[in-house]
C-alpha positions as CSV (number, residue, x, y, z in Angstrom):
1,M,0.0,0.0,0.0
2,A,2.9,2.4,0.7
3,N,4.3,1.8,-2.8
4,L,1.0,2.6,-4.4
5,K,0.5,5.7,-2.2
6,Y,4.0,7.0,-3.1
7,L,3.4,6.2,-6.8
8,L,0.1,8.1,-6.8
9,I,1.7,11.1,-5.1
10,R,4.5,11.2,-7.7
11,L,2.1,10.8,-10.6
12,A,-0.1,13.6,-9.3
13,L,2.9,15.9,-8.9
14,F,3.9,15.0,-12.5
15,A,0.4,15.7,-13.8
16,V,0.1,19.0,-12.1
17,A,3.6,20.1,-13.2
18,L,2.9,19.0,-16.7
19,V,-0.3,21.0,-16.9
20,I,1.5,24.1,-15.6
21,C,4.3,23.6,-18.1
22,L,1.9,23.2,-21.0
23,F,-0.1,26.2,-19.8
24,L,3.2,28.2,-19.9
25,G,3.7,27.1,-23.5
26,T,6.8,24.9,-23.2
27,G,5.6,22.2,-25.6
28,L,4.8,18.6,-24.8
29,I,8.3,17.0,-24.8
30,L,10.0,19.8,-23.0
31,G,7.1,20.2,-20.6
32,A,7.2,16.4,-19.8
33,I,11.0,16.7,-19.1
34,F,10.4,19.8,-16.8
35,A,7.5,18.1,-15.1
36,A,9.5,14.9,-14.4
37,V,12.4,17.0,-12.9
38,I,10.0,19.1,-10.8
39,A,8.0,16.0,-9.6
40,F,11.3,14.3,-8.7
41,A,12.6,17.3,-6.8
42,V,9.4,18.0,-4.9
43,S,8.9,14.3,-4.0
44,Y,12.5,14.0,-2.9
45,L,12.3,17.1,-0.7
46,F,8.9,16.8,0.8
47,F,7.8,13.2,0.7
48,S,10.8,11.4,2.3
49,R,8.6,9.6,4.9
50,Q,6.4,8.1,2.2
51,R,9.5,7.1,0.2
52,D,11.0,5.5,3.2
53,D,7.7,3.6,3.9
54,A,7.7,2.4,0.3
55,A,11.3,1.3,0.6
56,V,10.6,-0.7,3.8
57,Q,7.6,-2.4,2.1
58,L,9.7,-3.3,-0.9
59,A,12.5,-4.7,1.2
60,S,10.1,-6.8,3.2
61,T,8.5,-8.1,0.0
62,I,12.0,-9.1,-1.3
63,G,12.9,-10.5,2.1
64,A,9.8,-12.7,2.1
65,R,10.5,-13.9,-1.4
66,S,14.0,-14.9,-0.4
67,R,12.8,-16.6,2.8
68,D,10.4,-18.9,1.0
69,G,13.0,-20.2,-1.5
70,R,11.7,-18.6,-4.7
71,A,14.9,-16.5,-5.1
72,E,17.1,-19.6,-4.9
73,K,14.9,-21.4,-7.5
74,D,15.0,-18.4,-9.8
75,A,18.7,-18.2,-9.5
76,A,19.2,-21.9,-10.2
77,A,16.9,-21.6,-13.3
78,E,18.8,-18.6,-14.5
79,D,22.2,-20.3,-14.0
80,A,21.0,-23.3,-15.9
81,E,19.8,-21.2,-18.8
82,V,23.1,-19.3,-18.9
83,G,25.0,-22.6,-18.9
84,R,22.9,-23.8,-21.9
85,A,23.5,-20.6,-23.7
86,E,27.3,-20.8,-23.1
87,Q,27.3,-24.4,-24.2
88,S,25.5,-23.6,-27.5
89,L,27.9,-20.7,-28.1
90,S,31.0,-23.0,-27.6
91,E,29.8,-25.5,-30.2
92,P,31.8,-25.2,-33.4
93,V,30.0,-23.6,-36.3
94,E,30.6,-25.0,-39.8
95,P,32.2,-22.3,-42.0
96,R,30.2,-21.2,-45.0
97,R,31.6,-22.2,-48.4
98,E,32.1,-19.4,-50.8
99,D,30.5,-21.3,-53.8
100,A,27.4,-22.2,-51.8
101,P,24.3,-20.2,-52.8
102,T,23.2,-17.7,-50.2
103,D,19.5,-17.9,-51.0
104,P,17.9,-21.3,-51.5
105,R,15.4,-19.9,-54.0
106,N,18.3,-18.9,-56.3
107,A,19.8,-22.4,-56.4
């Protein structure tokens, strides 16, 4: 819930800043850039408690995930996939003959 609350605060800040920038005639792209910077600065300066609550919630979610063994299973699956990819890359590739046609339709 803390993550959602912080996200909604930042989106509201961005929307308000974007409307103000567009009202001032900055254009859509430049206004979006300014709005993002303004929303970041305001949320960083004035909403540190909400940011800290969201970080604690995220850390507890990640901690719960690692406690129930899902992280280890994911890491093992990832390691196995990387091993298969490395093995397929280490297999020799037959060099292409110069006189072989490149397009089978032209043969």
